[in-house]
Every structure is written in C-alpha cells, then in structure tokens.
PyMOL Python script that loads the backbone (N, CA, C, O; Angstrom):
from pymol import cmd

cmd.read_pdbstr("""\
ATOM      1  N   MET A   1       0.823  -1.137   0.014  1.00  0.00           N
ATOM      2  CA  MET A   1       0.142   0.068  -0.080  1.00  0.00           C
ATOM      3  C   MET A   1       0.632   1.178  -0.015  1.00  0.00           C
ATOM      4  O   MET A   1       1.134   1.385   1.089  1.00  0.00           O
ATOM      5  N   LEU A   2       0.731   2.150  -0.842  1.00  0.00           N
ATOM      6  CA  LEU A   2       1.368   3.387  -0.975  1.00  0.00           C
ATOM      7  C   LEU A   2       2.712   3.359  -1.207  1.00  0.00           C
ATOM      8  O   LEU A   2       3.546   4.167  -0.797  1.00  0.00           O
ATOM      9  N   GLU A   3       2.896   2.327  -1.929  1.00  0.00           N
ATOM     10  CA  GLU A   3       4.803   1.725  -2.208  1.00  0.00           C
ATOM     11  C   GLU A   3       5.329   2.852  -2.592  1.00  0.00           C
ATOM     12  O   GLU A   3       6.320   3.326  -2.037  1.00  0.00           O
ATOM     13  N   THR A   4       4.641   3.486  -3.724  1.00  0.00           N
ATOM     14  CA  THR A   4       5.642   4.822  -4.550  1.00  0.00           C
ATOM     15  C   THR A   4       5.220   6.076  -4.056  1.00  0.00           C
ATOM     16  O   THR A   4       4.240   6.421  -3.395  1.00  0.00           O
ATOM     17  N   SER A   5       6.397   6.807  -4.633  1.00  0.00           N
ATOM     18  CA  SER A   5       5.827   8.213  -3.959  1.00  0.00           C
ATOM     19  C   SER A   5       4.949   8.787  -4.775  1.00  0.00           C
ATOM     20  O   SER A   5       4.489   9.852  -4.365  1.00  0.00           O
ATOM     21  N   ARG A   6       4.476   8.295  -6.090  1.00  0.00           N
ATOM     22  CA  ARG A   6       3.532   9.030  -6.587  1.00  0.00           C
ATOM     23  C   ARG A   6       2.149   8.736  -6.414  1.00  0.00           C
ATOM     24  O   ARG A   6       1.260   9.381  -6.970  1.00  0.00           O
ATOM     25  N   GLU A   7       1.892   7.467  -5.408  1.00  0.00           N
ATOM     26  CA  GLU A   7       0.830   7.366  -4.833  1.00  0.00           C
ATOM     27  C   GLU A   7       0.439   8.361  -4.229  1.00  0.00           C
ATOM     28  O   GLU A   7      -0.498   9.107  -4.513  1.00  0.00           O
ATOM     29  N   ARG A   8       1.601   8.421  -2.831  1.00  0.00           N
ATOM     30  CA  ARG A   8       1.468   9.659  -1.865  1.00  0.00           C
ATOM     31  C   ARG A   8       1.290  10.982  -2.438  1.00  0.00           C
ATOM     32  O   ARG A   8       0.633  11.864  -1.884  1.00  0.00           O
ATOM     33  N   VAL A   9       1.864  11.107  -3.518  1.00  0.00           N
ATOM     34  CA  VAL A   9       1.747  12.432  -4.101  1.00  0.00           C
ATOM     35  C   VAL A   9      -0.008  12.894  -4.324  1.00  0.00           C
ATOM     36  O   VAL A   9      -0.708  13.802  -3.875  1.00  0.00           O
ATOM     37  N   LYS A  10      -0.224  11.809  -5.197  1.00  0.00           N
ATOM     38  CA  LYS A  10      -1.632  11.794  -5.474  1.00  0.00           C
ATOM     39  C   LYS A  10      -2.522  12.124  -4.087  1.00  0.00           C
ATOM     40  O   LYS A  10      -3.096  13.201  -3.928  1.00  0.00           O
ATOM     41  N   LEU A  11      -2.540  11.281  -3.335  1.00  0.00           N
ATOM     42  CA  LEU A  11      -3.188  11.920  -2.551  1.00  0.00           C
ATOM     43  C   LEU A  11      -2.901  13.227  -1.645  1.00  0.00           C
ATOM     44  O   LEU A  11      -3.756  13.678  -0.883  1.00  0.00           O
ATOM     45  N   LEU A  12      -1.942  13.649  -1.761  1.00  0.00           N
ATOM     46  CA  LEU A  12      -1.621  14.738  -1.012  1.00  0.00           C
ATOM     47  C   LEU A  12      -2.155  15.858  -2.118  1.00  0.00           C
ATOM     48  O   LEU A  12      -2.185  16.984  -1.621  1.00  0.00           O
ATOM     49  N   LYS A  13      -2.594  15.803  -3.540  1.00  0.00           N
ATOM     50  CA  LYS A  13      -3.160  16.504  -4.324  1.00  0.00           C
ATOM     51  C   LYS A  13      -4.547  16.362  -4.290  1.00  0.00           C
ATOM     52  O   LYS A  13      -5.244  17.187  -4.879  1.00  0.00           O
ATOM     53  N   ALA A  14      -5.143  15.244  -3.560  1.00  0.00           N
ATOM     54  CA  ALA A  14      -6.604  15.246  -3.059  1.00  0.00           C
ATOM     55  C   ALA A  14      -6.750  15.757  -2.042  1.00  0.00           C
ATOM     56  O   ALA A  14      -7.852  15.525  -1.544  1.00  0.00           O
ATOM     57  N   GLY A  15      -5.980  16.505  -1.363  1.00  0.00           N
ATOM     58  CA  GLY A  15      -6.509  16.970  -0.485  1.00  0.00           C
ATOM     59  C   GLY A  15      -6.327  16.247   1.065  1.00  0.00           C
ATOM     60  O   GLY A  15      -6.766  16.893   2.016  1.00  0.00           O
ATOM     61  N   ILE A  16      -5.762  15.076   1.297  1.00  0.00           N
ATOM     62  CA  ILE A  16      -5.250  14.299   2.466  1.00  0.00           C
ATOM     63  C   ILE A  16      -4.254  14.742   3.060  1.00  0.00           C
ATOM     64  O   ILE A  16      -3.210  15.048   2.483  1.00  0.00           O
ATOM     65  N   SER A  17      -4.495  14.856   4.582  1.00  0.00           N
ATOM     66  CA  SER A  17      -2.963  15.419   5.226  1.00  0.00           C
ATOM     67  C   SER A  17      -1.943  14.324   5.150  1.00  0.00           C
ATOM     68  O   SER A  17      -2.186  13.117   5.170  1.00  0.00           O
ATOM     69  N   VAL A  18      -0.656  14.954   5.051  1.00  0.00           N
ATOM     70  CA  VAL A  18       0.574  14.492   5.605  1.00  0.00           C
ATOM     71  C   VAL A  18       0.515  13.231   6.890  1.00  0.00           C
ATOM     72  O   VAL A  18       0.997  12.103   6.994  1.00  0.00           O
ATOM     73  N   LYS A  19      -0.113  13.869   7.527  1.00  0.00           N
ATOM     74  CA  LYS A  19      -0.181  12.966   8.854  1.00  0.00           C
ATOM     75  C   LYS A  19      -1.090  11.629   8.460  1.00  0.00           C
ATOM     76  O   LYS A  19      -0.676  10.470   8.465  1.00  0.00           O
ATOM     77  N   THR A  20      -2.047  11.947   8.217  1.00  0.00           N
ATOM     78  CA  THR A  20      -3.072  10.579   7.835  1.00  0.00           C
ATOM     79  C   THR A  20      -2.278   9.831   6.634  1.00  0.00           C
ATOM     80  O   THR A  20      -2.235   8.601   6.655  1.00  0.00           O
ATOM     81  N   ILE A  21      -1.717  10.476   5.698  1.00  0.00           N
ATOM     82  CA  ILE A  21      -1.085   9.209   4.542  1.00  0.00           C
ATOM     83  C   ILE A  21      -0.259   8.754   5.429  1.00  0.00           C
ATOM     84  O   ILE A  21      -0.519   7.565   5.619  1.00  0.00           O
ATOM     85  N   GLU A  22       0.835   9.198   6.235  1.00  0.00           N
ATOM     86  CA  GLU A  22       1.719   8.603   7.367  1.00  0.00           C
ATOM     87  C   GLU A  22       1.145   7.417   8.010  1.00  0.00           C
ATOM     88  O   GLU A  22       1.667   6.302   8.007  1.00  0.00           O
ATOM     89  N   LYS A  23      -0.007   7.748   8.582  1.00  0.00           N
ATOM     90  CA  LYS A  23      -0.673   6.702   9.107  1.00  0.00           C
ATOM     91  C   LYS A  23      -0.778   5.534   8.288  1.00  0.00           C
ATOM     92  O   LYS A  23      -0.426   4.401   8.614  1.00  0.00           O
ATOM     93  N   LEU A  24      -1.377   5.949   7.007  1.00  0.00           N
ATOM     94  CA  LEU A  24      -2.042   4.690   6.252  1.00  0.00           C
ATOM     95  C   LEU A  24      -0.961   3.711   5.827  1.00  0.00           C
ATOM     96  O   LEU A  24      -1.044   2.483   5.847  1.00  0.00           O
ATOM     97  N   TYR A  25       0.244   4.584   5.372  1.00  0.00           N
ATOM     98  CA  TYR A  25       1.591   3.964   4.944  1.00  0.00           C
ATOM     99  C   TYR A  25       1.736   2.901   6.259  1.00  0.00           C
ATOM    100  O   TYR A  25       1.715   1.671   6.242  1.00  0.00           O
ATOM    101  N   LEU A  26       1.869   3.701   7.248  1.00  0.00           N
ATOM    102  CA  LEU A  26       2.504   2.552   8.415  1.00  0.00           C
ATOM    103  C   LEU A  26       1.466   1.415   8.549  1.00  0.00           C
ATOM    104  O   LEU A  26       2.040   0.333   8.426  1.00  0.00           O
ATOM    105  N   ASN A  27       0.235   1.291   8.743  1.00  0.00           N
ATOM    106  CA  ASN A  27      -0.834   0.745   9.240  1.00  0.00           C
ATOM    107  C   ASN A  27      -0.479  -0.075   7.972  1.00  0.00           C
ATOM    108  O   ASN A  27      -0.128  -1.211   8.291  1.00  0.00           O
ATOM    109  N   GLY A  28      -0.461   0.119   6.776  1.00  0.00           N
ATOM    110  CA  GLY A  28      -0.722  -0.816   5.650  1.00  0.00           C
ATOM    111  C   GLY A  28       0.431  -1.660   5.150  1.00  0.00           C
ATOM    112  O   GLY A  28       0.281  -2.517   4.279  1.00  0.00           O
ATOM    113  N   ASN A  29       1.600  -1.385   5.740  1.00  0.00           N
ATOM    114  CA  ASN A  29       2.711  -1.846   5.511  1.00  0.00           C
ATOM    115  C   ASN A  29       3.293  -2.376   6.940  1.00  0.00           C
ATOM    116  O   ASN A  29       4.484  -2.438   7.246  1.00  0.00           O
ATOM    117  N   ASN A  30       2.174  -2.742   7.741  1.00  0.00           N
ATOM    118  CA  ASN A  30       2.444  -3.443   8.765  1.00  0.00           C
ATOM    119  C   ASN A  30       3.795  -2.858   9.703  1.00  0.00           C
ATOM    120  O   ASN A  30       4.461  -3.630  10.393  1.00  0.00           O
ATOM    121  N   PHE A  31       4.074  -1.434   9.615  1.00  0.00           N
ATOM    122  CA  PHE A  31       5.057  -1.129  10.418  1.00  0.00           C
ATOM    123  C   PHE A  31       4.522  -1.159  12.091  1.00  0.00           C
ATOM    124  O   PHE A  31       3.410  -1.578  12.412  1.00  0.00           O
ATOM    125  N   LYS A  32       5.427  -0.690  12.954  1.00  0.00           N
ATOM    126  CA  LYS A  32       4.768  -0.666  14.625  1.00  0.00           C
ATOM    127  C   LYS A  32       5.848   0.272  15.032  1.00  0.00           C
ATOM    128  O   LYS A  32       7.069   0.127  14.976  1.00  0.00           O
ATOM    129  N   THR A  33       4.933   1.529  15.566  1.00  0.00           N
ATOM    130  CA  THR A  33       5.555   2.668  16.049  1.00  0.00           C
ATOM    131  C   THR A  33       5.877   2.298  17.701  1.00  0.00           C
ATOM    132  O   THR A  33       5.113   1.693  18.453  1.00  0.00           O
ATOM    133  N   VAL A  34       7.211   2.832  18.031  1.00  0.00           N
ATOM    134  CA  VAL A  34       7.394   3.066  19.539  1.00  0.00           C
ATOM    135  C   VAL A  34       7.492   4.495  20.263  1.00  0.00           C
ATOM    136  O   VAL A  34       8.439   5.215  19.948  1.00  0.00           O
ATOM    137  N   ASN A  35       6.838   4.813  20.937  1.00  0.00           N
ATOM    138  CA  ASN A  35       6.856   5.955  21.335  1.00  0.00           C
ATOM    139  C   ASN A  35       7.586   5.993  22.900  1.00  0.00           C
ATOM    140  O   ASN A  35       6.905   5.962  23.925  1.00  0.00           O
ATOM    141  N   THR A  36       8.727   6.047  22.902  1.00  0.00           N
ATOM    142  CA  THR A  36       9.554   6.098  24.257  1.00  0.00           C
ATOM    143  C   THR A  36       9.887   7.331  24.643  1.00  0.00           C
ATOM    144  O   THR A  36      11.031   7.485  24.213  1.00  0.00           O
ATOM    145  N   PRO A  37       9.521   8.400  25.262  1.00  0.00           N
ATOM    146  CA  PRO A  37      10.205   9.605  25.074  1.00  0.00           C
ATOM    147  C   PRO A  37      11.146   9.798  26.406  1.00  0.00           C
ATOM    148  O   PRO A  37      10.861   9.323  27.506  1.00  0.00           O
ATOM    149  N   VAL A  38      12.171  10.478  26.154  1.00  0.00           N
ATOM    150  CA  VAL A  38      13.309  10.758  26.960  1.00  0.00           C
ATOM    151  C   VAL A  38      13.082  12.096  28.132  1.00  0.00           C
ATOM    152  O   VAL A  38      13.159  13.268  27.761  1.00  0.00           O
ATOM    153  N   LEU A  39      12.831  11.755  29.393  1.00  0.00           N
ATOM    154  CA  LEU A  39      12.932  12.940  30.106  1.00  0.00           C
ATOM    155  C   LEU A  39      14.174  13.494  30.552  1.00  0.00           C
ATOM    156  O   LEU A  39      15.102  12.749  30.865  1.00  0.00           O
ATOM    157  N   PHE A  40      14.262  14.651  30.604  1.00  0.00           N
ATOM    158  CA  PHE A  40      15.340  15.268  31.243  1.00  0.00           C
ATOM    159  C   PHE A  40      15.369  16.480  32.571  1.00  0.00           C
ATOM    160  O   PHE A  40      14.927  17.613  32.376  1.00  0.00           O
ATOM    161  N   GLU A  41      15.738  16.211  33.423  1.00  0.00           N
ATOM    162  CA  GLU A  41      15.607  17.400  34.505  1.00  0.00           C
ATOM    163  C   GLU A  41      16.902  18.027  34.618  1.00  0.00           C
ATOM    164  O   GLU A  41      17.960  17.579  35.060  1.00  0.00           O
ATOM    165  N   LEU A  42      16.528  19.463  33.996  1.00  0.00           N
ATOM    166  CA  LEU A  42      16.957  20.672  34.058  1.00  0.00           C
ATOM    167  C   LEU A  42      17.795  21.127  35.793  1.00  0.00           C
ATOM    168  O   LEU A  42      17.275  21.176  36.907  1.00  0.00           O
ATOM    169  N   VAL A  43      19.334  21.411  35.333  1.00  0.00           N
ATOM    170  CA  VAL A  43      19.635  21.827  36.902  1.00  0.00           C
ATOM    171  C   VAL A  43      20.155  22.964  36.663  1.00  0.00           C
ATOM    172  O   VAL A  43      20.442  23.123  35.476  1.00  0.00           O
ATOM    173  N   GLU A  44      20.437  24.009  37.499  1.00  0.00           N
ATOM    174  CA  GLU A  44      20.735  25.391  37.268  1.00  0.00           C
ATOM    175  C   GLU A  44      21.906  25.716  38.256  1.00  0.00           C
ATOM    176  O   GLU A  44      21.801  25.481  39.460  1.00  0.00           O
ATOM    177  N   ILE A  45      22.952  26.230  37.734  1.00  0.00           N
ATOM    178  CA  ILE A  45      24.093  26.139  38.472  1.00  0.00           C
ATOM    179  C   ILE A  45      24.548  27.805  38.535  1.00  0.00           C
ATOM    180  O   ILE A  45      24.521  28.557  37.560  1.00  0.00           O
ATOM    181  N   ASP A  46      24.892  28.115  39.667  1.00  0.00           N
ATOM    182  CA  ASP A  46      25.339  29.375  39.685  1.00  0.00           C
ATOM    183  C   ASP A  46      26.949  29.491  39.678  1.00  0.00           C
ATOM    184  O   ASP A  46      27.779  28.993  40.439  1.00  0.00           O
ATOM    185  N   GLN A  47      27.099  30.335  38.533  1.00  0.00           N
ATOM    186  CA  GLN A  47      28.614  30.207  38.408  1.00  0.00           C
ATOM    187  C   GLN A  47      29.671  31.151  39.538  1.00  0.00           C
ATOM    188  O   GLN A  47      30.886  31.040  39.697  1.00  0.00           O
ATOM    189  N   GLU A  48      28.765  32.022  40.168  1.00  0.00           N
ATOM    190  CA  GLU A  48      29.865  32.767  40.839  1.00  0.00           C
ATOM    191  C   GLU A  48      29.668  32.351  42.345  1.00  0.00           C
ATOM    192  O   GLU A  48      30.437  32.806  43.192  1.00  0.00           O
ATOM    193  N   GLU A  49      28.793  31.614  42.641  1.00  0.00           N
ATOM    194  CA  GLU A  49      29.122  30.991  43.356  1.00  0.00           C
ATOM    195  C   GLU A  49      29.643  29.554  43.768  1.00  0.00           C
ATOM    196  O   GLU A  49      29.585  29.052  44.890  1.00  0.00           O
ATOM    197  N   ASN A  50      30.156  29.016  42.631  1.00  0.00           N
ATOM    198  CA  ASN A  50      30.830  28.083  42.592  1.00  0.00           C
ATOM    199  C   ASN A  50      32.155  28.063  41.346  1.00  0.00           C
ATOM    200  O   ASN A  50      32.488  27.162  40.577  1.00  0.00           O
ATOM    201  N   HIS A  51      32.752  29.570  41.553  1.00  0.00           N
ATOM    202  CA  HIS A  51      33.635  29.685  40.566  1.00  0.00           C
ATOM    203  C   HIS A  51      34.971  28.656  41.015  1.00  0.00           C
ATOM    204  O   HIS A  51      35.283  27.948  40.058  1.00  0.00           O
ATOM    205  N   ASP A  52      35.608  28.473  41.930  1.00  0.00           N
ATOM    206  CA  ASP A  52      36.610  27.586  42.743  1.00  0.00           C
ATOM    207  C   ASP A  52      36.581  26.092  42.226  1.00  0.00           C
ATOM    208  O   ASP A  52      37.539  25.436  41.818  1.00  0.00           O
ATOM    209  N   CYS A  53      35.120  25.667  42.349  1.00  0.00           N
ATOM    210  CA  CYS A  53      34.734  24.275  42.254  1.00  0.00           C
ATOM    211  C   CYS A  53      34.803  23.482  40.560  1.00  0.00           C
ATOM    212  O   CYS A  53      34.471  23.921  39.459  1.00  0.00           O
ATOM    213  N   SER A  54      35.326  22.299  40.939  1.00  0.00           N
ATOM    214  CA  SER A  54      35.262  21.441  39.958  1.00  0.00           C
ATOM    215  C   SER A  54      33.865  20.640  39.770  1.00  0.00           C
ATOM    216  O   SER A  54      33.163  20.165  40.662  1.00  0.00           O
ATOM    217  N   LEU A  55      33.667  20.620  38.470  1.00  0.00           N
ATOM    218  CA  LEU A  55      32.122  20.132  38.498  1.00  0.00           C
ATOM    219  C   LEU A  55      32.328  18.785  37.692  1.00  0.00           C
ATOM    220  O   LEU A  55      33.084  18.653  36.730  1.00  0.00           O
ATOM    221  N   SER A  56      31.607  17.908  38.196  1.00  0.00           N
ATOM    222  CA  SER A  56      31.484  16.264  37.514  1.00  0.00           C
ATOM    223  C   SER A  56      30.141  16.408  37.204  1.00  0.00           C
ATOM    224  O   SER A  56      29.297  16.641  38.069  1.00  0.00           O
ATOM    225  N   CYS A  57      29.793  16.237  35.570  1.00  0.00           N
ATOM    226  CA  CYS A  57      28.399  15.879  35.475  1.00  0.00           C
ATOM    227  C   CYS A  57      28.179  14.498  35.279  1.00  0.00           C
ATOM    228  O   CYS A  57      29.187  13.791  35.262  1.00  0.00           O
ATOM    229  N   GLU A  58      26.829  13.842  35.095  1.00  0.00           N
ATOM    230  CA  GLU A  58      26.451  12.659  35.078  1.00  0.00           C
ATOM    231  C   GLU A  58      25.213  12.529  34.476  1.00  0.00           C
ATOM    232  O   GLU A  58      24.140  12.768  35.029  1.00  0.00           O
ATOM    233  N   ALA A  59      25.396  12.077  33.124  1.00  0.00           N
ATOM    234  CA  ALA A  59      23.972  11.778  32.321  1.00  0.00           C
ATOM    235  C   ALA A  59      23.187  10.913  33.068  1.00  0.00           C
ATOM    236  O   ALA A  59      23.707  10.051  33.776  1.00  0.00           O
ATOM    237  N   SER A  60      21.638  11.097  32.957  1.00  0.00           N
ATOM    238  CA  SER A  60      21.011   9.762  32.873  1.00  0.00           C
ATOM    239  C   SER A  60      19.839  10.272  32.260  1.00  0.00           C
ATOM    240  O   SER A  60      19.362  11.405  32.320  1.00  0.00           O
ATOM    241  N   ALA A  61      19.323   8.936  31.470  1.00  0.00           N
ATOM    242  CA  ALA A  61      17.799   8.848  30.864  1.00  0.00           C
ATOM    243  C   ALA A  61      16.990   8.567  31.604  1.00  0.00           C
ATOM    244  O   ALA A  61      17.459   7.879  32.510  1.00  0.00           O
ATOM    245  N   GLU A  62      15.650   8.806  31.727  1.00  0.00           N
ATOM    246  CA  GLU A  62      14.480   8.275  32.127  1.00  0.00           C
ATOM    247  C   GLU A  62      13.617   7.802  30.982  1.00  0.00           C
ATOM    248  O   GLU A  62      13.561   8.380  29.897  1.00  0.00           O
ATOM    249  N   TYR A  63      12.923   6.672  31.310  1.00  0.00           N
ATOM    250  CA  TYR A  63      12.005   6.459  29.867  1.00  0.00           C
ATOM    251  C   TYR A  63      10.737   6.295  30.223  1.00  0.00           C
ATOM    252  O   TYR A  63      10.543   5.424  31.071  1.00  0.00           O
ATOM    253  N   CYS A  64       9.752   6.918  29.795  1.00  0.00           N
ATOM    254  CA  CYS A  64       8.306   6.717  30.292  1.00  0.00           C
ATOM    255  C   CYS A  64       7.411   5.805  29.471  1.00  0.00           C
ATOM    256  O   CYS A  64       7.332   6.110  28.281  1.00  0.00           O
ATOM    257  N   CYS A  65       6.833   4.915  29.809  1.00  0.00           N
ATOM    258  CA  CYS A  65       6.134   4.248  29.001  1.00  0.00           C
ATOM    259  C   CYS A  65       4.408   4.305  29.748  1.00  0.00           C
ATOM    260  O   CYS A  65       4.070   4.272  30.932  1.00  0.00           O
ATOM    261  N   THR A  66       3.614   4.397  28.530  1.00  0.00           N
ATOM    262  CA  THR A  66       2.189   4.928  28.932  1.00  0.00           C
ATOM    263  C   THR A  66       1.403   3.324  28.716  1.00  0.00           C
ATOM    264  O   THR A  66       0.196   3.195  28.923  1.00  0.00           O
TER     265      THR A  66
END
""", "prot")
cmd.dss("prot")
cmd.show_as("cartoon", "prot")
cmd.util.cbc("prot")
cmd.orient("prot")
C-alpha cells in the first residue's frame, strides 16, 4: 500500500493530510511505532557561587512508558 511516492503525491493533491498518509502507510505496511519519550531534568548552577569548584556531570535518561 502506498509503495511509490507517486501514490502518496496523488493523495496529497487530493487534499489528504501528510499525517493521515503517514498513518495509512505505516498501518498498510505493518509498521509498528514505538513512542518512548526521554525525560530530562534541568539543573541550574550559579557560576559566581561555584567559581573555585570543579564540576562533575552525570547524564541519565529516564524512559516513560504509557
């Protein structure tokens, strides 16, 4: 389904939205989408207060599944 770009262009010209065409393409070709957003926590550092300190940063990612 919707294997060629010509088929997708015809749908666009017919007024079908890109999002709808995307869904049709994914569903028709048995694609599965995985949505796992990565959450970040922002940390504020005062440079004046910590000017003589060395700073070690650790990055971590937390995945949220619904």
